[in-house]
C-alpha positions in Angstrom: 97.7 95.6 31.0 98.7 97.2 27.6 99.2 95.3 24.4 102.9 96.5 24.3 103.3 95.0 27.9 102.1 91.5 26.7 104.4 91.8 23.7 107.3 92.7 26.0 106.6 89.7 28.1 106.4 87.3 25.2 109.6 88.5 23.8 111.4 88.2 27.2 110.0 84.6 27.4 111.4 83.8 24.0 114.8 85.3 24.9 114.9 83.1 28.1 114.0 80.0 26.1 116.5 80.6 23.3 119.3 81.6 25.7 118.9 78.1 27.3 119.2 76.4 24.0 122.7 75.0 23.2 124.5 76.8 20.3 123.9 75.2 16.9 126.8 73.4 15.3 129.2 75.3 13.1 127.6 76.5 10.0 129.6 74.7 7.5 128.6 71.3 9.2 124.9 71.5 8.4 125.0 73.2 5.1 124.2 71.1 2.0 125.7 71.9 -1.4 123.3 73.0 -4.2 122.8 70.6 -7.1 125.5 70.7 -9.9 122.8 72.0 -12.3 122.2 75.1 -10.4 122.7 78.2 -12.6 125.7 80.4 -12.7 127.1 81.7 -9.2 125.0 79.2 -7.2 127.1 76.3 -8.4 129.0 74.9 -5.5 127.2 77.1 -3.0 125.7 75.7 0.1 122.3 76.4 1.7 121.0 75.4 5.3 118.3 72.8 5.3 115.0 74.0 6.1 113.7 73.5 9.7 111.0 70.7 10.1 110.4 70.8 13.9 107.3 72.4 15.5 108.0 75.5 17.4 108.6 74.9 21.1 107.6 78.2 22.5 103.9 78.3 23.5 103.3 81.9 22.2 104.9 81.1 18.8 102.9 77.8 18.7 99.8 79.9 19.6 100.5 82.5 16.8 101.1 79.7 14.3 97.9 78.0 15.4 95.9 81.2 15.0 97.4 81.8 11.5 96.5 78.2 10.6 92.9 78.6 11.9 92.6 82.0 10.1 93.7 80.2 6.9 91.1 77.4 7.5 88.4 79.9 8.1 89.3 81.7 5.0 89.3 78.6 2.9 85.9 77.6 4.6 84.6 81.1 3.6 85.8 80.7 0.1 84.2 77.4 -0.1 80.9 78.8 1.2 81.0 81.6 -1.2 81.8 79.1 -4.1 78.9 77.0 -3.1 76.6 80.1 -2.7 77.7 81.2 -6.2 77.1 77.7 -7.6 73.6 77.7 -5.9 72.7 81.1 -7.4 73.9 80.0 -10.8 71.7 76.8 -10.5 68.7 78.8 -9.3 69.2 81.2 -12.3 69.5 78.3 -14.7 66.3 76.7 -13.3 64.5 80.1 -13.6 65.5 80.3 -17.2 64.5 76.7 -17.9 61.1 77.4 -16.2 60.6 80.7 -18.2 61.3 78.8 -21.3 58.9 76.1 -20.4 56.3 78.7 -19.7 57.0 80.6 -22.9 56.7 77.2 -24.9 53.5 76.4 -23.2 52.1 79.8 -24.0 53.2 79.5 -27.7 51.5 75.9 -27.7 48.3 77.5 -26.2 48.2 80.3 -28.6 48.7 77.9 -31.4 45.9 75.6 -30.0 43.5 78.6 -29.6 44.4 79.7 -33.2 43.8 76.2 -34.5 40.5 76.0 -32.7 39.6 79.4 -34.1 40.4 78.3 -37.6 38.3 75.1 -37.2 35.4 77.0 -36.0 35.7 79.5 -38.9 35.9 76.6 -41.3 32.9 75.0 -39.7 31.0 78.3 -39.9 32.0 78.6 -43.5 31.0 74.9 -44.4 27.6 75.7 -42.6 27.2 78.8 -44.8 27.9 76.8 -47.9 25.4 74.2 -46.8 22.7 76.9 -46.4 23.4 78.3 -49.7 23.3 74.8 -51.2 20.1 74.0 -49.4 18.6 77.3 -50.4 19.4 76.7 -54.1 17.9 73.1 -53.7 14.8 74.5 -52.2 14.5 77.1 -55.2 15.2 74.2 -57.7 12.6 72.1 -56.2 10.1 74.9 -56.3 10.8 75.3 -60.0 10.9 71.6 -60.8 7.9 70.5 -62.7 7.1 67.0 -61.2 5.5 65.8 -64.6 8.4 66.7 -66.7 11.1 64.0 -67.5 13.4 65.6 -65.1 10.7 65.8 -62.5 9.9 62.1 -63.0 13.5 61.2 -62.9 14.0 63.1 -59.7 11.1 61.3 -58.1 12.9 57.9 -58.6 16.2 59.5 -57.6 14.9 61.0 -54.4 13.4 57.6 -53.3 16.8 56.7 -52.0 17.2 59.8 -49.7 15.3 60.6 -46.3 13.7 63.5 -48.0 13.4 65.6 -51.2 15.6 68.4 -50.0 18.5 65.9 -49.2 18.0 64.4 -52.6 18.1 67.8 -54.3 21.2 68.8 -52.4 23.0 65.6 -53.5 21.8 66.2 -57.1 22.9 69.7 -57.4 26.4 68.8 -55.8 27.0 65.8 -58.3 25.3 66.8 -61.4 25.3 70.5 -61.4 28.8 70.8 -59.7 27.7 72.9 -56.7 29.6 72.8 -53.4 
């Protein structure tokens, strides 16, 4: 059967169905006047009411159902596409947040490494200063005459320290202004 044959068949069925329908009332009996606020030439005109009954012909009902189903599917497709777009945007937002967190963590790590490097550099510099002061204290002790007034005073001063080098380092720092 050709598509035009089925269309012809549907048209024949519609014609038979509507031929059996009693004629509608005279036109003027079912027209309603337009509201008085209608603009210009529409004032006083009448319009037929909109039909509200369901179509009675099965083919017409089927076409309407198909159209409604197509509209529902299109709306469902739009809703799916909108949800998909929203999910992509949410995923992109999460990726940006994660990237920002990784970047912040990398910055904190670099800062921690730099702080540790500065701390180690400061400790190394302090050790060099301590070695230099200790070397000066050893040289000063080597030159110190234990029988001189300064030598005798230092012997009494050093009694409070664990050894003479520690006492010489403390003496040079405080009295001579080293380190």
